[in-house]
N, C-alpha and C positions, 0 to 999 in steps of 0.2 A: 394647475393651469394658471397662467398669468391673467391679470384682470383685463377687462374690456378696453379697447382703445379709447382715448379721450378721458379716462377716469382721472380726476384731480386728486392730489395728495398733498399733505403738508411736508413731504420729504423732498429733498433735492440732493443730487449727486455732485460732489466736487471731486475731480480726478486729476492727479498728477499726470504729466506727460512723459518726460524722459525716463526710460527704463521701466515705466509702468505701462503706458500705451505703446510707445516706440520700443523696439528691440535693442536700440543703442542710444546712448546719450548724444543728442544731436550736436550740442555745442562742442563736446569733446572731439567728435569727428571733424568738425570744421577747424578746430585748433590744430589737430594732428596734421591736417592737410595744408592749411593756409596760415597757421599761426607763425608770427615772427618770434625769434628767440626771447625768452623771458616769460612766456605764458605758463610754462610748467612750474616756474618758481612761484608765481602767484597761486597756482593750484595747490602747491604744497603748503603755502602759508594758510590757505583756507582750510585744508585738511587738518592742519595743526591747531586750528582755532585762533590763529593770530589775527585774521581779518574775517569780515562777513562776506556773504556772497555779493553784496552790492559793490564793494571795493574790488573784489576779485574779478567779477565779470566786467566791470567798467574797464579795468586794465586789460583784460584778455581781449575784449571786443576791439579795443583800440589797436591791438596787435594783429588783427585779421587783415591779411593782404589778399584780396580777392575781388573779382568783378561780380555783378549780379548774376551774370550767366554762369560763372563758376559755382556760385552759391546754389543756384537752382539745380545745376548738374549734380552737385553733391547731395542735395536733398532728395533727389530721385533715387538714391541708393538706400535711403532709410526705410526700413519696413516696420509695420506696426503689428501688434498681436492680431492674428487673423480673426479672432473671435470678438474684437472690440466693436465692430459695427453691429453685430448681433446683440451685444451687451447694451448698446445705446437703444436699439429697438425694443429690447425687453424692458428697460427702464421706462421708456416712453409708454409702453402698454400699461405700466403701473401708474402712469401719470407723473413720473418722477423726471424732471428736467435734468440734463447732464451739462455741467460746466467743466471746462478745462482750466485748472489753476496750476500755473507752472512758474518756476524760477528760471525757465528757459527763454527762448526767443520767439516772439509772436510771429514774425515773418516765416520762420521755419515751421512752426506748429501749424499755422493756417495752410501753408503750401502742402504739407504732408497730409493733413486731414482732407483737404479738397480733393486730393488724388484718390481718396477712398470714399468719396461721396459724403463727407462729413463736414464740409465747409460751413454749414449752418450753425455748428456748435459755438456757443460763446467762449471766447478765449481771454483769460486774464493772465497776462505774461509780460515780460520785459519787452520794450520796443527796440527793435534793431533799426537804426537810422543810417542811411548812407550819407557821408559827408564829402566824398570825392570819388573818382572812378574806382579806386581800390581801397578806400578808407571808410571806416564805420565807427559808430558810437552807440553806446547803450543808454537808453532812457528808461527810467524806472517809475512809471505812473502809479504803481501799486506799492511803492516803498512807503513805510511809515516811520517817522522819527520816533525813536524809543523802542523799535522792534528789538526784542531781547536777543535775537540771533543776527541782528544787523543785515537782514536779508534784503535783496533787491526787491523781491515781491513778498510782502507780509501776508502769508496765507491765513494766518490767524485773524487778521483784520477782515479779509474777504469772507471767512467763515462766520465771524461775528455779525457781519452785515446781514447774512441770510438768517441767522438765529434771531436777530432783532425784528425781522419780518415774520417771525413765528414759524420759520421753516426748521425742520429737523434735517441735519446734514449727515449723509453717508459719505465718508471720505475714503478715497481709494489711493493708495500710494505704496512706495517701495523703499525709500531711503531717507537720508539725513535731513533733507529739506522738508520732510513730512513729519519729523519727530515732534516738533512743538505743536503743530496744528492737530495732530492725532489725539492729543490729550484733551482737546476741546470739542471734538466731533461727537455726535450722538452715537455713531457706530463707525467702525473702521473695517475696511477690507484691506488686509495687509499682505505684502509679499516681501521676500528678501530680507534686508536688514530691518525693515519696519516691524517684522514679526518679532524679532528679538527685543527691539525697543519696547513694543507693547507688552511683551511678557515681563520684562524687567520692571516696567513702570505700572504694571497692573491695569493697563488700559483695555477696556472691552474691545475685542476685535474678532474677526473671522479670518482664517488663514486661506490664502489663495495662491495658486501657482501661475494662473493665467486667467484670461477673461472667460474662458469656458467654465472654470470654477465659479467665477464671479456671477455669471448668469444664474446659476443654481442658488448662490448665496443671496441674491436679491430677493428671491421668494422666501428664504429663511427669515430675513429681516422684516419683510412685509407681514408674514404670519405672526412673528413675535410681536410686532407693533399692534396688530389687531387684538391679540390676546391681552396686551397691556391696556388697550382702550376698553376692553370688555370687563375689566376688573373694577 
């Protein structure tokens, strides 16, 4: 049984969005539909490790040719893991707040979450700003100079901020933008490529395929934590 509603905890959940909560990478779908030539070249440079996500995404967002209406239309096609709302509810019953920490686009994340009744969740992501009818730019409020991966959003800094507040962080993610931060979290729920990374780097983690698994794993982490406190 999960704990009573309203119970407070020193744990907090930080969760990636693209391909973790969402079933598709949102930025990729926008670029595939509305991107001008050159966005895929930037993507390859990022994959090759030649540039960080800040430089990559700033360049790619500048190549988006779409109206706000077209953006919203595309966002309506993005589905999320159907078990994610139940995961949020389960975490809340434990007293564990859930934050979205993403190297994606805040506009997109908030719109998709709101469609599923989750618009109240805090979102730490890159800001998509409209500069003309069909032009956009990326702002990076969570970028940190000196970020080892030159990321637009330094997830490690956001995690460190919670740990400085004496919170233990359960991090949930799937891919390369989660590699660095996973090594600093107190526990990781990993899927896809993040599983392999955690195995190779000997990072404590629990394997998940989807948020149905994650709901059960929340209780595993909670029980383990209680045992540690009792020692």
